[in-house]
C-alpha positions as CSV (number, residue, x, y, z in Angstrom):
1,M,0.0,0.0,0.0
2,Q,2.9,2.3,0.7
3,R,4.1,1.7,-2.8
4,H,0.9,3.3,-4.0
5,G,1.0,6.2,-1.6
6,I,-1.5,4.9,0.8
7,D,-0.4,5.5,4.4
8,C,-1.5,2.6,6.6
9,P,0.1,2.8,10.1
10,V,-2.0,-0.1,11.5
11,V,-2.7,-3.4,9.9
12,T,-5.3,-5.6,11.6
13,G,-7.2,-8.8,10.9
14,A,-10.3,-10.3,12.4
15,G,-13.4,-12.2,11.5
16,T,-13.5,-14.6,8.6
17,G,-13.2,-14.2,4.9
18,S,-10.8,-13.3,2.1
19,F,-11.7,-11.0,-0.7
20,E,-10.2,-8.7,-3.3
21,F,-11.0,-5.0,-3.7
22,E,-10.0,-2.5,-6.2
23,T,-9.1,1.1,-5.6
24,G,-8.0,3.7,-8.1
25,S,-4.4,2.7,-7.6
26,G,-4.7,-1.1,-7.8
27,V,-6.1,-4.4,-6.6
28,Y,-5.6,-5.5,-3.0
29,T,-6.3,-8.7,-1.3
30,E,-7.5,-8.7,2.3
31,L,-7.3,-11.9,4.4
32,Q,-9.5,-11.8,7.5
33,C,-7.9,-14.4,9.7
34,G,-10.3,-17.2,10.5
35,S,-11.9,-20.1,8.9
36,Y,-10.4,-19.6,5.4
37,I,-7.5,-21.7,6.7
38,F,-9.7,-24.8,6.6
39,M,-11.2,-24.1,3.1
40,D,-14.5,-25.6,3.8
41,A,-16.9,-26.4,1.0
42,D,-18.5,-22.9,1.2
43,Y,-15.1,-21.3,0.6
44,G,-14.4,-23.8,-2.1
45,R,-17.4,-22.5,-4.0
46,N,-15.8,-19.0,-4.3
47,L,-14.7,-18.1,-7.7
48,D,-11.4,-16.6,-8.9
49,R,-11.1,-13.6,-11.3
50,D,-11.7,-15.9,-14.2
51,G,-14.9,-17.3,-12.8
52,A,-13.5,-20.7,-12.0
53,P,-13.6,-22.3,-8.5
54,T,-10.6,-21.0,-6.5
55,K,-7.6,-23.3,-6.1
56,S,-5.6,-20.9,-3.9
57,F,-6.0,-23.2,-0.9
58,E,-6.7,-26.9,-0.4
59,P,-9.1,-28.2,2.2
60,S,-7.5,-29.0,5.5
61,L,-10.5,-29.9,7.7
62,F,-12.2,-33.2,7.2
63,V,-14.8,-35.3,9.0
64,W,-14.1,-39.0,8.6
65,A,-17.1,-41.1,7.7
66,T,-17.6,-44.8,7.2
67,V,-19.8,-46.4,4.6
68,M,-22.5,-48.3,6.6
69,S,-24.6,-49.6,3.7
70,R,-24.8,-49.8,-0.1
71,P,-28.6,-50.3,-0.7
72,T,-28.2,-49.8,-4.4
73,G,-25.3,-49.3,-6.9
74,E,-26.2,-45.6,-7.0
75,R,-26.4,-45.0,-3.3
76,A,-24.1,-45.3,-0.2
77,I,-25.1,-44.5,3.4
78,V,-22.4,-43.1,5.7
79,D,-22.3,-42.6,9.4
80,A,-22.1,-38.8,9.3
81,G,-25.3,-36.7,9.4
82,L,-26.7,-33.6,11.1
83,K,-25.0,-34.5,14.4
84,A,-21.5,-34.6,12.7
85,L,-21.7,-31.8,10.2
86,A,-23.2,-28.3,9.9
87,F,-25.5,-27.8,6.9
88,D,-26.1,-24.0,7.2
89,S,-23.9,-23.4,4.1
90,G,-24.8,-26.5,2.2
91,P,-23.8,-30.2,2.3
92,P,-20.2,-31.4,2.6
93,L,-18.1,-32.4,-0.3
94,V,-16.9,-36.0,-0.6
95,H,-13.2,-35.4,-0.9
96,D,-12.0,-39.0,-1.6
97,E,-14.5,-40.1,-4.2
98,P,-15.3,-37.7,-7.1
99,A,-18.2,-40.0,-8.3
100,A,-20.0,-39.4,-5.0
101,V,-22.2,-36.4,-4.0
102,Y,-23.5,-36.0,-0.4
103,E,-27.2,-35.5,-1.2
104,R,-29.2,-35.9,2.0
105,A,-28.7,-36.1,5.8
106,S,-30.6,-37.5,8.7
107,D,-29.6,-37.1,12.3
108,E,-26.8,-39.7,12.2
109,H,-26.5,-40.8,8.6
110,G,-25.8,-39.3,5.2
111,R,-26.8,-40.5,1.8
112,L,-24.3,-40.3,-1.0
113,A,-25.5,-40.4,-4.6
114,I,-23.1,-42.2,-6.9
115,K,-23.1,-40.5,-10.2
116,G,-20.6,-42.6,-12.1
117,A,-18.7,-45.9,-12.0
118,T,-16.6,-46.4,-8.9
119,N,-14.8,-49.4,-7.5
120,R,-14.8,-47.9,-4.0
121,L,-17.3,-47.2,-1.3
122,F,-17.8,-50.7,-0.1
123,I,-19.2,-51.3,3.4
124,G,-16.5,-50.3,5.9
125,D,-14.7,-47.9,3.5
126,K,-13.7,-44.5,5.0
127,V,-14.2,-41.2,3.2
128,R,-13.2,-37.7,4.1
129,L,-16.0,-35.2,4.0
130,V,-15.2,-31.4,3.6
131,P,-17.7,-29.6,5.8
132,G,-20.1,-27.1,4.2
133,H,-19.3,-24.6,6.9
134,C,-16.3,-25.3,9.2
135,D,-17.2,-23.1,12.2
136,P,-20.4,-24.8,13.4
137,T,-18.9,-28.2,12.4
138,V,-15.8,-27.7,14.6
139,N,-18.1,-26.7,17.4
140,L,-19.6,-30.3,17.4
141,Y,-16.2,-31.8,18.4
142,D,-13.9,-31.9,21.4
143,W,-10.6,-32.4,19.6
144,Y,-8.7,-31.6,16.4
145,V,-6.7,-34.7,15.3
146,C,-3.8,-33.2,13.4
147,I,-2.5,-35.5,10.6
148,R,0.5,-35.1,8.4
149,G,0.7,-37.8,5.7
150,N,-0.7,-40.9,7.4
151,R,0.6,-40.0,10.9
152,V,-1.2,-38.3,13.8
153,E,1.1,-35.5,14.9
154,A,-1.0,-33.8,17.5
155,V,-4.3,-33.8,19.2
156,W,-5.5,-30.3,20.1
157,P,-8.5,-29.6,22.4
158,I,-11.3,-27.4,20.9
159,T,-11.8,-24.9,23.7
160,A,-14.6,-22.4,24.4
161,R,-17.3,-24.5,22.7
162,G,-19.4,-25.1,25.8
163,A,-18.1,-28.6,26.6
164,G,-17.0,-29.4,30.0
165,Y,-14.5,-32.1,31.1
């Protein structure tokens, strides 16, 4: 900003979101520190300047779900529903299986529509779901399980969520 003659003695960040704004002297990006770090499904639906889904960040928050049933070849039932994921910004994305779309939730289960041929999603298979909205999803849990590669590196408590130990 100084390069463009804009004096900004204080730089702050709060809330959630990232967006670009244009002034007469250029385009600036503001990052409001918060849930963008997780890149939930809602953020993933944001578009870049060319109108394509943004690929600036990759999702980093997942809810593990297990396939509980395959009642038809076009449907799988997982053990993650309304009690496991927030739906205020839409359903989660199925990260591990591009042929599957999370289409409906009950309290404890979710229904995945299988749009194309897949050799996965057998009973007992695990899938990672990208929450539609991370804030109220995180609030449903007591712990972050931090994974790098295939290894658990840390377990962090989720504090100030109303849970008592």
